[in-house]
C-alpha positions in Angstrom: -8.0 -14.3 -1.9 -4.7 -13.6 -4.0 -2.3 -10.8 -2.7 -0.6 -8.9 -5.0 2.6 -6.5 -3.9 3.1 -3.5 -6.2 6.2 -1.9 -6.5 5.8 1.3 -8.4 6.9 4.6 -7.3 4.3 6.8 -9.7 1.5 7.3 -7.3 -1.1 7.7 -9.8 -0.3 4.5 -11.7 -0.1 2.8 -8.2 -3.2 3.9 -7.4 -4.6 3.0 -10.9 -3.3 -0.6 -10.2 -4.5 -1.2 -7.0 -8.1 -0.1 -8.0 -8.1 -2.5 -11.2 -6.8 -5.3 -8.8 -9.0 -4.8 -6.1 -12.2 -4.7 -8.5 -11.1 -7.8 -9.8 -10.8 -9.9 -6.5 -7.4 -9.4 -5.5 -6.0 -8.1 -2.1 -3.2 -5.3 -2.6 -0.3 -6.0 0.1 2.8 -4.2 1.2 4.1 -7.3 2.7 6.6 -9.7 0.8 4.4 -12.8 2.0 2.4 -12.2 -1.2 1.4 -14.3 -4.1 2.8 -12.2 -6.9 4.9 -9.2 -7.3 4.2 -6.1 -9.9 7.5 -4.5 -10.2 8.6 -1.4 -12.0 12.2 -1.3 -13.1 13.2 2.3 -12.4 12.8 2.7 -8.8 14.3 5.6 -6.2 17.2 3.1 -4.3 17.1 -0.3 -5.5 15.8 -1.1 -9.3 13.4 -3.2 -9.9 16.0 -5.9 -11.3 17.9 -5.9 -8.1 14.4 -6.5 -6.3 13.7 -9.5 -8.5 17.2 -10.9 -7.8 16.5 -10.6 -4.2 12.9 -12.5 -4.7 14.8 -15.0 -6.6 17.4 -16.0 -3.7 14.4 -16.7 -1.2 11.2 -17.7 -3.0 9.5 -18.8 -6.2 6.6 -16.1 -5.9 5.5 -14.8 -9.3 7.2 -11.8 -10.8 5.9 -9.5 -13.4 7.8 -6.4 -14.7 5.3 -3.5 -15.5 7.7 -1.2 -16.9 8.4 1.7 -19.8 11.6 0.1 -20.3 10.6 -1.7 -23.7 13.6 -2.7 -25.5 14.4 -6.5 -26.3 17.4 -6.2 -24.4 15.3 -5.2 -21.0 12.9 -7.9 -21.5 15.4 -10.4 -22.0 17.5 -9.2 -19.0 14.3 -9.3 -17.0 13.7 -13.1 -17.8 17.3 -13.9 -17.3 17.0 -12.4 -13.4 13.9 -15.2 -13.2 10.9 -12.8 -14.0 7.9 -14.6 -15.1 6.7 -12.1 -17.5 7.2 -8.6 -18.8 4.4 -5.9 -19.4 5.3 -2.6 -21.1 3.4 0.8 -20.2 1.1 1.9 -21.2 -0.4 -1.4 -20.3 -3.6 -2.9 -21.4 -5.7 -3.9 -18.3 -7.3 -6.7 -19.7 -4.2 -8.3 -21.1 -2.2 -7.6 -17.6 -5.3 -9.3 -15.7 -5.1 -12.4 -17.9 -1.2 -12.4 -17.4 -1.7 -12.2 -13.7 -4.6 -14.9 -13.7 -2.3 -17.0 -15.8 0.6 -17.0 -13.3 -1.9 -17.4 -10.2 -4.1 -20.0 -12.2 -7.1 -17.8 -12.1 -9.3 -17.7 -14.9 -9.6 -14.0 -15.9 -9.0 -14.9 -19.2 -12.6 -15.6 -20.0 -15.3 -13.2 -19.0 -19.3 -13.9 -19.4 -22.2 -11.9 -19.6 -25.9 -12.9 -20.7 -24.5 -15.7 -22.6 -21.8 -13.6 -24.3 -18.4 -14.7 -23.8 -15.3 -12.8 -24.0 -11.7 -14.7 -24.5 -9.4 -11.8 -23.4 -6.1 -13.0 -24.3 -7.4 -14.6 -27.7 -9.3 -11.5 -28.7 -12.5 -13.8 -29.6 -16.0 -13.3 -28.8 -18.4 -16.1 -28.7 -22.4 -16.6 -28.3 -24.4 -19.7 -28.9 -21.2 -21.5 -30.3 -20.7 -18.6 -32.6 -17.3 -16.8 -32.6 -16.2 -13.6 -34.2 -12.5 -12.4 -33.9 -12.0 -8.9 -32.4 -9.5 -6.3 -32.7 -7.7 -4.7 -29.6 -9.9 -2.1 -29.3 -13.1 -4.1 -29.7 -12.1 -6.4 -27.0 -11.1 -3.9 -24.9 -14.4 -1.9 -25.0 -16.3 -5.5 -24.6 -14.0 -5.9 -21.7 -15.0 -2.8 -20.1 -18.5 -2.9 -20.7 -18.8 -6.5 -19.0 -17.3 -5.2 -15.8 -20.1 -3.0 -15.1 -23.6 -1.3 -16.1 -23.3 2.1 -17.9 -20.0 3.2 -19.3 -19.6 6.9 -20.5 -18.1 7.8 -23.7 -15.3 9.9 -21.8 -14.5 6.9 -19.5 -14.1 4.5 -22.9 -11.9 7.0 -24.3 -9.7 7.6 -21.6 -9.3 3.9 -20.9 -8.5 2.9 -24.6 -6.5 5.7 -25.8 -3.5 7.2 -24.2 -3.0 10.2 -26.6 -6.4 11.5 -26.2 -5.9 15.0 -28.3 -6.1 12.8 -31.5 -9.2 10.9 -30.5 -12.7 12.1 -30.8 -16.1 10.5 -30.2 -16.2 9.7 -33.9 -13.3 7.4 -33.4 -15.2 5.6 -30.5 -18.3 5.5 -32.6 -16.3 3.7 -35.3 -15.2 0.8 -32.8 -18.6 0.6 -30.9 -20.3 0.2 -34.4 -17.7 -2.3 -35.5 -18.4 -4.5 -32.3 -22.0 -4.1 -32.5 -22.1 -5.5 -36.0 -19.7 -8.6 -35.0 -22.4 -9.2 -32.3 -25.2 -9.3 -34.9 -23.2 -11.6 -37.0 -22.9 -14.2 -34.4 -26.6 -13.8 -33.1 -26.2 -11.3 -30.3 -28.4 -8.8 -31.5 -29.5 -5.8 -29.4 -26.9 -6.7 -26.6 -25.0 -3.5 -27.2 -27.2 -0.5 -26.1 -26.6 3.1 -26.7 -27.6 5.4 -23.5 -28.2 8.6 -25.5 -26.2 11.4 -24.0 -24.4 9.3 -21.4 -22.7 6.0 -23.1 -23.2 2.6 -23.8 -24.2 -0.6 -21.7 -24.7 -4.5 -22.4 
């Protein structure tokens, strides 16, 4: 089991990341003897940049910056310090997992359920040799549905859209309908079920 150290001072984000990683087979550790670092930039005391420099003096352990710093200069500076990847907040969980998997050589980029396959980074869905391109939201919906059983409408809205004040169930319904139509087009008929009054499931 790969060990990941999260260096993040926002407790809410830390717990979200910890839950996400543990649910996908990773161990979250506080030790420096880890397989990958997830670093924020703005930290009390030493910055993420300083920590990255210290890590690079003694180790080639992969480092991913996960930060709200989103200028090209920030990204370039991180790579010049030896970072392996740079992900901005708010992050897409599926994309973050794919990037972690790439660095740890763990294939989290491809998910499969009942013969239906999702290539996360490529935003492509396939079934019986037929493929369909997906939008970012469609891919994220399918990714979430592939993780469990019934997913509520509220859960989907909260995971897909950061500004939920301007999002309602109609927006979700439009994305679900498009995803269902694309499934039908590649032969995956009746895969996406509506659980009346609750949400959806595969």
